[in-house]
PAZA-804599 format. One record per residue (C-alpha): residue in three letters; residue number from 1; x, y, z. Coordinates in steps of 0.05 Angstrom, whole numbers. Each point is the difference from the previous one (the first is absolute). Last residue first. Layout:
! PAZA-804599
<r><aa>ALA</aa><i>NUM</i><x>X</x><y>Y</y><z>Z</z></r>
...
This chain:
! PAZA-804599
<r><aa>PHE</aa><i>267</i><x>-2311</x><y>3207</y><z>-1837</z></r>
<r><aa>TYR</aa><i>266</i><x>62</x><y>43</y><z>-11</z></r>
<r><aa>PHE</aa><i>265</i><x>48</x><y>-58</y><z>-14</z></r>
<r><aa>LEU</aa><i>264</i><x>53</x><y>15</y><z>52</z></r>
<r><aa>ASN</aa><i>263</i><x>-44</x><y>27</y><z>55</z></r>
<r><aa>LYS</aa><i>262</i><x>-52</x><y>-54</y><z>-6</z></r>
<r><aa>ALA</aa><i>261</i><x>55</x><y>-53</y><z>-2</z></r>
<r><aa>ASN</aa><i>260</i><x>29</x><y>25</y><z>66</z></r>
<r><aa>GLU</aa><i>259</i><x>-68</x><y>10</y><z>34</z></r>
<r><aa>GLY</aa><i>258</i><x>-28</x><y>-68</y><z>-16</z></r>
<r><aa>LEU</aa><i>257</i><x>37</x><y>-64</y><z>-17</z></r>
<r><aa>ILE</aa><i>256</i><x>66</x><y>21</y><z>33</z></r>
<r><aa>LEU</aa><i>255</i><x>-34</x><y>34</y><z>59</z></r>
<r><aa>LYS</aa><i>254</i><x>-47</x><y>-58</y><z>14</z></r>
<r><aa>ARG</aa><i>253</i><x>57</x><y>-49</y><z>-7</z></r>
<r><aa>ASP</aa><i>252</i><x>41</x><y>38</y><z>52</z></r>
<r><aa>GLU</aa><i>251</i><x>-60</x><y>1</y><z>47</z></r>
<r><aa>PRO</aa><i>250</i><x>-10</x><y>-75</y><z>-9</z></r>
<r><aa>ASP</aa><i>249</i><x>73</x><y>-13</y><z>21</z></r>
<r><aa>THR</aa><i>248</i><x>28</x><y>-62</y><z>-35</z></r>
<r><aa>VAL</aa><i>247</i><x>25</x><y>31</y><z>-64</z></r>
<r><aa>ILE</aa><i>246</i><x>36</x><y>-58</y><z>-33</z></r>
<r><aa>GLN</aa><i>245</i><x>-53</x><y>-52</y><z>19</z></r>
<r><aa>LYS</aa><i>244</i><x>-56</x><y>47</y><z>-18</z></r>
<r><aa>PHE</aa><i>243</i><x>32</x><y>12</y><z>-68</z></r>
<r><aa>THR</aa><i>242</i><x>7</x><y>-76</y><z>-6</z></r>
<r><aa>GLU</aa><i>241</i><x>-75</x><y>-6</y><z>9</z></r>
<r><aa>PHE</aa><i>240</i><x>-12</x><y>50</y><z>-56</z></r>
<r><aa>ALA</aa><i>239</i><x>47</x><y>-34</y><z>-49</z></r>
<r><aa>GLN</aa><i>238</i><x>-29</x><y>-68</y><z>19</z></r>
<r><aa>SER</aa><i>237</i><x>-70</x><y>25</y><z>-13</z></r>
<r><aa>TYR</aa><i>236</i><x>20</x><y>28</y><z>-68</z></r>
<r><aa>ASN</aa><i>235</i><x>36</x><y>-62</y><z>-24</z></r>
<r><aa>VAL</aa><i>234</i><x>71</x><y>-25</y><z>5</z></r>
<r><aa>SER</aa><i>233</i><x>46</x><y>-56</y><z>-26</z></r>
<r><aa>SER</aa><i>232</i><x>-30</x><y>-19</y><z>-67</z></r>
<r><aa>GLU</aa><i>231</i><x>-13</x><y>72</y><z>-21</z></r>
<r><aa>HIS</aa><i>230</i><x>72</x><y>21</y><z>11</z></r>
<r><aa>GLN</aa><i>229</i><x>17</x><y>23</y><z>-71</z></r>
<r><aa>THR</aa><i>228</i><x>-52</x><y>55</y><z>8</z></r>
<r><aa>HIS</aa><i>227</i><x>-29</x><y>6</y><z>70</z></r>
<r><aa>PRO</aa><i>226</i><x>-72</x><y>13</y><z>-21</z></r>
<r><aa>TRP</aa><i>225</i><x>1</x><y>43</y><z>42</z></r>
<r><aa>ASP</aa><i>224</i><x>59</x><y>41</y><z>26</z></r>
<r><aa>SER</aa><i>223</i><x>-39</x><y>1</y><z>66</z></r>
<r><aa>GLY</aa><i>222</i><x>24</x><y>70</y><z>18</z></r>
<r><aa>TRP</aa><i>221</i><x>11</x><y>32</y><z>67</z></r>
<r><aa>VAL</aa><i>220</i><x>23</x><y>70</y><z>17</z></r>
<r><aa>MET</aa><i>219</i><x>58</x><y>27</y><z>42</z></r>
<r><aa>LYS</aa><i>218</i><x>16</x><y>74</y><z>12</z></r>
<r><aa>PRO</aa><i>217</i><x>-32</x><y>8</y><z>69</z></r>
<r><aa>LEU</aa><i>216</i><x>40</x><y>-60</y><z>26</z></r>
<r><aa>PHE</aa><i>215</i><x>66</x><y>29</y><z>-23</z></r>
<r><aa>GLY</aa><i>214</i><x>27</x><y>20</y><z>68</z></r>
<r><aa>LYS</aa><i>213</i><x>67</x><y>-34</y><z>-12</z></r>
<r><aa>ALA</aa><i>212</i><x>-21</x><y>-55</y><z>48</z></r>
<r><aa>LYS</aa><i>211</i><x>-60</x><y>-12</y><z>-45</z></r>
<r><aa>LEU</aa><i>210</i><x>45</x><y>-8</y><z>-60</z></r>
<r><aa>LEU</aa><i>209</i><x>44</x><y>-50</y><z>36</z></r>
<r><aa>GLU</aa><i>208</i><x>-61</x><y>-38</y><z>25</z></r>
<r><aa>PHE</aa><i>207</i><x>-30</x><y>-2</y><z>-71</z></r>
<r><aa>ALA</aa><i>206</i><x>66</x><y>-25</y><z>-29</z></r>
<r><aa>GLN</aa><i>205</i><x>5</x><y>-55</y><z>53</z></r>
<r><aa>THR</aa><i>204</i><x>-72</x><y>-22</y><z>-14</z></r>
<r><aa>ALA</aa><i>203</i><x>14</x><y>0</y><z>-75</z></r>
<r><aa>ARG</aa><i>202</i><x>63</x><y>-41</y><z>11</z></r>
<r><aa>ALA</aa><i>201</i><x>-36</x><y>-50</y><z>45</z></r>
<r><aa>VAL</aa><i>200</i><x>-56</x><y>-6</y><z>-52</z></r>
<r><aa>ASN</aa><i>199</i><x>51</x><y>-11</y><z>-56</z></r>
<r><aa>GLU</aa><i>198</i><x>37</x><y>-53</y><z>41</z></r>
<r><aa>PRO</aa><i>197</i><x>-63</x><y>-42</y><z>6</z></r>
<r><aa>PHE</aa><i>196</i><x>-7</x><y>-5</y><z>-61</z></r>
<r><aa>LYS</aa><i>195</i><x>50</x><y>17</y><z>-53</z></r>
<r><aa>GLY</aa><i>194</i><x>30</x><y>69</y><z>-12</z></r>
<r><aa>ILE</aa><i>193</i><x>-18</x><y>73</y><z>-12</z></r>
<r><aa>ARG</aa><i>192</i><x>-56</x><y>-7</y><z>-51</z></r>
<r><aa>TYR</aa><i>191</i><x>-45</x><y>-38</y><z>48</z></r>
<r><aa>PHE</aa><i>190</i><x>-5</x><y>61</y><z>46</z></r>
<r><aa>GLY</aa><i>189</i><x>-33</x><y>38</y><z>-57</z></r>
<r><aa>SER</aa><i>188</i><x>-27</x><y>56</y><z>44</z></r>
<r><aa>VAL</aa><i>187</i><x>13</x><y>47</y><z>58</z></r>
<r><aa>LYS</aa><i>186</i><x>6</x><y>58</y><z>-49</z></r>
<r><aa>ILE</aa><i>185</i><x>48</x><y>53</y><z>26</z></r>
<r><aa>TRP</aa><i>184</i><x>-8</x><y>75</y><z>-5</z></r>
<r><aa>HIS</aa><i>183</i><x>55</x><y>52</y><z>-8</z></r>
<r><aa>GLN</aa><i>182</i><x>0</x><y>76</y><z>-1</z></r>
<r><aa>ASN</aa><i>181</i><x>-2</x><y>31</y><z>70</z></r>
<r><aa>ILE</aa><i>180</i><x>19</x><y>-64</y><z>37</z></r>
<r><aa>ASP</aa><i>179</i><x>65</x><y>-2</y><z>-39</z></r>
<r><aa>LEU</aa><i>178</i><x>30</x><y>-68</y><z>-14</z></r>
<r><aa>MET</aa><i>177</i><x>74</x><y>2</y><z>-17</z></r>
<r><aa>GLN</aa><i>176</i><x>22</x><y>-44</y><z>58</z></r>
<r><aa>LEU</aa><i>175</i><x>-48</x><y>-55</y><z>-21</z></r>
<r><aa>PHE</aa><i>174</i><x>27</x><y>3</y><z>-71</z></r>
<r><aa>SER</aa><i>173</i><x>71</x><y>-6</y><z>26</z></r>
<r><aa>GLN</aa><i>172</i><x>-20</x><y>-64</y><z>37</z></r>
<r><aa>TYR</aa><i>171</i><x>-32</x><y>-26</y><z>-63</z></r>
<r><aa>ASP</aa><i>170</i><x>62</x><y>15</y><z>-40</z></r>
<r><aa>PRO</aa><i>169</i><x>45</x><y>-33</y><z>53</z></r>
<r><aa>ASP</aa><i>168</i><x>-43</x><y>-64</y><z>-3</z></r>
<r><aa>LEU</aa><i>167</i><x>-13</x><y>-16</y><z>73</z></r>
<r><aa>ILE</aa><i>166</i><x>-75</x><y>-4</y><z>-14</z></r>
<r><aa>GLY</aa><i>165</i><x>8</x><y>-60</y><z>-46</z></r>
<r><aa>LYS</aa><i>164</i><x>56</x><y>-14</y><z>-49</z></r>
<r><aa>GLU</aa><i>163</i><x>-31</x><y>-55</y><z>-42</z></r>
<r><aa>PRO</aa><i>162</i><x>-72</x><y>22</y><z>-1</z></r>
<r><aa>ASP</aa><i>161</i><x>22</x><y>73</y><z>-10</z></r>
<r><aa>ILE</aa><i>160</i><x>-47</x><y>44</y><z>41</z></r>
<r><aa>ARG</aa><i>159</i><x>-51</x><y>31</y><z>-48</z></r>
<r><aa>GLY</aa><i>158</i><x>-6</x><y>69</y><z>33</z></r>
<r><aa>PHE</aa><i>157</i><x>-53</x><y>-25</y><z>50</z></r>
<r><aa>HIS</aa><i>156</i><x>-44</x><y>-21</y><z>-59</z></r>
<r><aa>ASP</aa><i>155</i><x>-4</x><y>65</y><z>-39</z></r>
<r><aa>ILE</aa><i>154</i><x>30</x><y>67</y><z>19</z></r>
<r><aa>VAL</aa><i>153</i><x>-45</x><y>61</y><z>-3</z></r>
<r><aa>VAL</aa><i>152</i><x>33</x><y>67</y><z>-12</z></r>
<r><aa>ASN</aa><i>151</i><x>-47</x><y>57</y><z>18</z></r>
<r><aa>LEU</aa><i>150</i><x>25</x><y>58</y><z>-41</z></r>
<r><aa>LYS</aa><i>149</i><x>25</x><y>71</y><z>12</z></r>
<r><aa>TYR</aa><i>148</i><x>63</x><y>-11</y><z>-41</z></r>
<r><aa>GLU</aa><i>147</i><x>74</x><y>6</y><z>17</z></r>
<r><aa>ALA</aa><i>146</i><x>-2</x><y>-64</y><z>42</z></r>
<r><aa>LEU</aa><i>145</i><x>-14</x><y>-38</y><z>-64</z></r>
<r><aa>TYR</aa><i>144</i><x>74</x><y>3</y><z>-19</z></r>
<r><aa>PRO</aa><i>143</i><x>22</x><y>-29</y><z>67</z></r>
<r><aa>LEU</aa><i>142</i><x>-51</x><y>-56</y><z>-5</z></r>
<r><aa>ILE</aa><i>141</i><x>24</x><y>-27</y><z>-67</z></r>
<r><aa>GLN</aa><i>140</i><x>69</x><y>-29</y><z>16</z></r>
<r><aa>VAL</aa><i>139</i><x>-19</x><y>-34</y><z>65</z></r>
<r><aa>LEU</aa><i>138</i><x>-63</x><y>-26</y><z>-33</z></r>
<r><aa>TYR</aa><i>137</i><x>38</x><y>-32</y><z>-57</z></r>
<r><aa>SER</aa><i>136</i><x>42</x><y>-47</y><z>43</z></r>
<r><aa>PRO</aa><i>135</i><x>-61</x><y>-11</y><z>44</z></r>
<r><aa>PRO</aa><i>134</i><x>-37</x><y>-32</y><z>-59</z></r>
<r><aa>ALA</aa><i>133</i><x>-55</x><y>40</y><z>-33</z></r>
<r><aa>HIS</aa><i>132</i><x>-75</x><y>11</y><z>-1</z></r>
<r><aa>LEU</aa><i>131</i><x>-5</x><y>74</y><z>13</z></r>
<r><aa>GLU</aa><i>130</i><x>-67</x><y>36</y><z>5</z></r>
<r><aa>ILE</aa><i>129</i><x>-1</x><y>75</y><z>-15</z></r>
<r><aa>GLN</aa><i>128</i><x>-56</x><y>38</y><z>33</z></r>
<r><aa>TRP</aa><i>127</i><x>-42</x><y>51</y><z>-36</z></r>
<r><aa>ASN</aa><i>126</i><x>-12</x><y>71</y><z>24</z></r>
<r><aa>ILE</aa><i>125</i><x>-15</x><y>29</y><z>-70</z></r>
<r><aa>PHE</aa><i>124</i><x>61</x><y>46</y><z>3</z></r>
<r><aa>SER</aa><i>123</i><x>45</x><y>-52</y><z>33</z></r>
<r><aa>LEU</aa><i>122</i><x>-14</x><y>-50</y><z>-56</z></r>
<r><aa>HIS</aa><i>121</i><x>15</x><y>55</y><z>-52</z></r>
<r><aa>ASN</aa><i>120</i><x>65</x><y>17</y><z>36</z></r>
<r><aa>LEU</aa><i>119</i><x>20</x><y>-74</y><z>-3</z></r>
<r><aa>PHE</aa><i>118</i><x>-14</x><y>-2</y><z>-75</z></r>
<r><aa>SER</aa><i>117</i><x>39</x><y>65</y><z>-13</z></r>
<r><aa>LYS</aa><i>116</i><x>59</x><y>-27</y><z>38</z></r>
<r><aa>TRP</aa><i>115</i><x>-4</x><y>-65</y><z>-39</z></r>
<r><aa>GLU</aa><i>114</i><x>-1</x><y>35</y><z>-67</z></r>
<r><aa>ILE</aa><i>113</i><x>57</x><y>48</y><z>19</z></r>
<r><aa>SER</aa><i>112</i><x>44</x><y>-57</y><z>21</z></r>
<r><aa>THR</aa><i>111</i><x>23</x><y>-5</y><z>72</z></r>
<r><aa>LEU</aa><i>110</i><x>-46</x><y>-59</y><z>14</z></r>
<r><aa>ASP</aa><i>109</i><x>42</x><y>-43</y><z>-47</z></r>
<r><aa>PRO</aa><i>108</i><x>-38</x><y>-66</y><z>4</z></r>
<r><aa>LEU</aa><i>107</i><x>31</x><y>-63</y><z>30</z></r>
<r><aa>GLU</aa><i>106</i><x>-1</x><y>-55</y><z>-51</z></r>
<r><aa>LYS</aa><i>105</i><x>-58</x><y>-48</y><z>-2</z></r>
<r><aa>GLY</aa><i>104</i><x>-15</x><y>-72</y><z>21</z></r>
<r><aa>PHE</aa><i>103</i><x>-35</x><y>23</y><z>63</z></r>
<r><aa>LEU</aa><i>102</i><x>-6</x><y>76</y><z>-4</z></r>
<r><aa>ASN</aa><i>101</i><x>-75</x><y>8</y><z>8</z></r>
<r><aa>ILE</aa><i>100</i><x>-17</x><y>74</y><z>5</z></r>
<r><aa>ARG</aa><i>99</i><x>-72</x><y>11</y><z>19</z></r>
<r><aa>ALA</aa><i>98</i><x>-36</x><y>66</y><z>-8</z></r>
<r><aa>GLY</aa><i>97</i><x>-51</x><y>29</y><z>48</z></r>
<r><aa>VAL</aa><i>96</i><x>-71</x><y>20</y><z>16</z></r>
<r><aa>ILE</aa><i>95</i><x>-41</x><y>-27</y><z>-58</z></r>
<r><aa>GLY</aa><i>94</i><x>-75</x><y>8</y><z>8</z></r>
<r><aa>GLN</aa><i>93</i><x>-20</x><y>20</y><z>-71</z></r>
<r><aa>ASN</aa><i>92</i><x>9</x><y>74</y><z>13</z></r>
<r><aa>ASN</aa><i>91</i><x>73</x><y>-14</y><z>18</z></r>
<r><aa>LEU</aa><i>90</i><x>7</x><y>-36</y><z>-66</z></r>
<r><aa>THR</aa><i>89</i><x>-23</x><y>62</y><z>-37</z></r>
<r><aa>ILE</aa><i>88</i><x>46</x><y>43</y><z>42</z></r>
<r><aa>LEU</aa><i>87</i><x>59</x><y>-45</y><z>-18</z></r>
<r><aa>GLU</aa><i>86</i><x>-16</x><y>8</y><z>-74</z></r>
<r><aa>ASN</aa><i>85</i><x>-2</x><y>75</y><z>9</z></r>
<r><aa>ILE</aa><i>84</i><x>67</x><y>-1</y><z>35</z></r>
<r><aa>THR</aa><i>83</i><x>31</x><y>-35</y><z>-59</z></r>
<r><aa>ILE</aa><i>82</i><x>29</x><y>-70</y><z>2</z></r>
<r><aa>THR</aa><i>81</i><x>75</x><y>-5</y><z>-16</z></r>
<r><aa>TYR</aa><i>80</i><x>13</x><y>-41</y><z>62</z></r>
<r><aa>PRO</aa><i>79</i><x>-43</x><y>-54</y><z>-32</z></r>
<r><aa>VAL</aa><i>78</i><x>-59</x><y>-23</y><z>44</z></r>
<r><aa>VAL</aa><i>77</i><x>-15</x><y>-57</y><z>47</z></r>
<r><aa>ALA</aa><i>76</i><x>-61</x><y>16</y><z>41</z></r>
<r><aa>ILE</aa><i>75</i><x>-19</x><y>-5</y><z>73</z></r>
<r><aa>GLY</aa><i>74</i><x>-74</x><y>-5</y><z>10</z></r>
<r><aa>LYS</aa><i>73</i><x>-61</x><y>16</y><z>42</z></r>
<r><aa>LEU</aa><i>72</i><x>-60</x><y>-43</y><z>19</z></r>
<r><aa>ARG</aa><i>71</i><x>-61</x><y>5</y><z>44</z></r>
<r><aa>LYS</aa><i>70</i><x>-36</x><y>63</y><z>-21</z></r>
<r><aa>PRO</aa><i>69</i><x>20</x><y>-8</y><z>-73</z></r>
<r><aa>HIS</aa><i>68</i><x>-27</x><y>-71</y><z>-7</z></r>
<r><aa>GLN</aa><i>67</i><x>-14</x><y>-13</y><z>-74</z></r>
<r><aa>ALA</aa><i>66</i><x>48</x><y>55</y><z>-21</z></r>
<r><aa>ILE</aa><i>65</i><x>54</x><y>-31</y><z>44</z></r>
<r><aa>ALA</aa><i>64</i><x>-5</x><y>-66</y><z>-38</z></r>
<r><aa>ASP</aa><i>63</i><x>2</x><y>35</y><z>-68</z></r>
<r><aa>LEU</aa><i>62</i><x>61</x><y>39</y><z>22</z></r>
<r><aa>MET</aa><i>61</i><x>36</x><y>-64</y><z>21</z></r>
<r><aa>VAL</aa><i>60</i><x>-13</x><y>-33</y><z>-67</z></r>
<r><aa>HIS</aa><i>59</i><x>17</x><y>65</y><z>-37</z></r>
<r><aa>ASN</aa><i>58</i><x>69</x><y>10</y><z>30</z></r>
<r><aa>ASP</aa><i>57</i><x>40</x><y>-13</y><z>-64</z></r>
<r><aa>PHE</aa><i>56</i><x>70</x><y>24</y><z>20</z></r>
<r><aa>GLY</aa><i>55</i><x>29</x><y>-70</y><z>8</z></r>
<r><aa>PHE</aa><i>54</i><x>-54</x><y>-52</y><z>8</z></r>
<r><aa>PHE</aa><i>53</i><x>48</x><y>-54</y><z>26</z></r>
<r><aa>SER</aa><i>52</i><x>24</x><y>47</y><z>55</z></r>
<r><aa>PRO</aa><i>51</i><x>-65</x><y>-3</y><z>39</z></r>
<r><aa>GLN</aa><i>50</i><x>-35</x><y>67</y><z>12</z></r>
<r><aa>VAL</aa><i>49</i><x>-18</x><y>5</y><z>74</z></r>
<r><aa>LEU</aa><i>48</i><x>-71</x><y>0</y><z>25</z></r>
<r><aa>VAL</aa><i>47</i><x>-14</x><y>32</y><z>67</z></r>
<r><aa>GLY</aa><i>46</i><x>-58</x><y>-28</y><z>41</z></r>
<r><aa>HIS</aa><i>45</i><x>-54</x><y>24</y><z>47</z></r>
<r><aa>SER</aa><i>44</i><x>-46</x><y>-22</y><z>56</z></r>
<r><aa>LEU</aa><i>43</i><x>35</x><y>-63</y><z>25</z></r>
<r><aa>HIS</aa><i>42</i><x>-43</x><y>-47</y><z>42</z></r>
<r><aa>HIS</aa><i>41</i><x>40</x><y>-62</y><z>-19</z></r>
<r><aa>GLN</aa><i>40</i><x>-55</x><y>-33</y><z>-41</z></r>
<r><aa>ASP</aa><i>39</i><x>-20</x><y>67</y><z>-31</z></r>
<r><aa>LEU</aa><i>38</i><x>71</x><y>14</y><z>-24</z></r>
<r><aa>HIS</aa><i>37</i><x>6</x><y>-70</y><z>-29</z></r>
<r><aa>ALA</aa><i>36</i><x>-67</x><y>9</y><z>-36</z></r>
<r><aa>LEU</aa><i>35</i><x>25</x><y>67</y><z>-27</z></r>
<r><aa>TYR</aa><i>34</i><x>59</x><y>-36</y><z>-31</z></r>
<r><aa>GLN</aa><i>33</i><x>-43</x><y>-53</y><z>-33</z></r>
<r><aa>SER</aa><i>32</i><x>-45</x><y>54</y><z>-29</z></r>
<r><aa>VAL</aa><i>31</i><x>62</x><y>38</y><z>-25</z></r>
<r><aa>SER</aa><i>30</i><x>22</x><y>-61</y><z>-38</z></r>
<r><aa>ALA</aa><i>29</i><x>63</x><y>-42</y><z>7</z></r>
<r><aa>ASP</aa><i>28</i><x>-5</x><y>-45</y><z>-61</z></r>
<r><aa>TYR</aa><i>27</i><x>48</x><y>-57</y><z>-17</z></r>
<r><aa>ASP</aa><i>26</i><x>60</x><y>-14</y><z>-45</z></r>
<r><aa>PRO</aa><i>25</i><x>41</x><y>59</y><z>25</z></r>
<r><aa>GLN</aa><i>24</i><x>60</x><y>24</y><z>-40</z></r>
<r><aa>TYR</aa><i>23</i><x>69</x><y>7</y><z>32</z></r>
<r><aa>ARG</aa><i>22</i><x>66</x><y>31</y><z>-23</z></r>
<r><aa>ALA</aa><i>21</i><x>-39</x><y>47</y><z>-45</z></r>
<r><aa>THR</aa><i>20</i><x>43</x><y>26</y><z>-58</z></r>
<r><aa>ALA</aa><i>19</i><x>-55</x><y>-5</y><z>-53</z></r>
<r><aa>ILE</aa><i>18</i><x>-49</x><y>39</y><z>43</z></r>
<r><aa>CYS</aa><i>17</i><x>-62</x><y>-38</y><z>24</z></r>
<r><aa>PRO</aa><i>16</i><x>-67</x><y>-2</y><z>-35</z></r>
<r><aa>ASP</aa><i>15</i><x>-60</x><y>-14</y><z>46</z></r>
<r><aa>ASN</aa><i>14</i><x>-28</x><y>-70</y><z>-13</z></r>
<r><aa>LYS</aa><i>13</i><x>26</x><y>-31</y><z>65</z></r>
<r><aa>SER</aa><i>12</i><x>-39</x><y>53</y><z>38</z></r>
<r><aa>PHE</aa><i>11</i><x>25</x><y>56</y><z>44</z></r>
<r><aa>VAL</aa><i>10</i><x>-5</x><y>32</y><z>69</z></r>
<r><aa>HIS</aa><i>9</i><x>57</x><y>15</y><z>48</z></r>
<r><aa>ALA</aa><i>8</i><x>5</x><y>14</y><z>74</z></r>
<r><aa>HIS</aa><i>7</i><x>37</x><y>46</y><z>48</z></r>
<r><aa>THR</aa><i>6</i><x>-29</x><y>49</y><z>51</z></r>
<r><aa>ASP</aa><i>5</i><x>-51</x><y>-44</y><z>35</z></r>
<r><aa>ILE</aa><i>4</i><x>-38</x><y>51</y><z>41</z></r>
<r><aa>ALA</aa><i>3</i><x>-40</x><y>-1</y><z>65</z></r>
<r><aa>PHE</aa><i>2</i><x>-45</x><y>60</y><z>11</z></r>
<r><aa>MET</aa><i>1</i><x>-58</x><y>-9</y><z>48</z></r>
């Protein structure tokens, strides 16, 4: 049976981080540890996501996928100047999408020739684009991406502002912008949208709002293991149990973990 964790990271404390990294791990999160978590929770497959502290150097993730190509796929971080041939090479190595992490960065000009070319390349090779951005950025970016035949995957419920909550006007605008034909939501990273137990309540409310909009077929789950910068407050089992607390219907959980993720990540 397919059951997929669509968001995790692997690294070691000895891997070189980029000079501008806002966070550098002081511990190991190995692929063998990750697979042990999948096995413990009866999950058949996983998707590795390139962490921001490695920049464009995806080799740690690629090495992990190469060891377990039938079980793992990846989302890379690449420069928007990358060539189509370089993207095809990554595609052949198990990469199925590109991540754009905009926390701590300026909003990119998606109308530039380079960005348009990049987005067309992603569409050509049938990759998804994964957005990790605050609601104030999402509401500006999504209209531009609507021009492209791309699956747009939005991390961590759309990163509800911990201070403003779900009633944040930008978050409400983001919810109104969602298009069932293009957008996917990751039911993940609940601990990044406020303090416990408020964060669980917010995540549950966001899930119910999305389900009411008919978005159940476009939601996937991710553990966000090893929960960087939140290691002391959450572990894999807690992340999985909280998912079951947020999504109470077993049939909804089965869809999110199985068919939805299988469709999005081409397992």
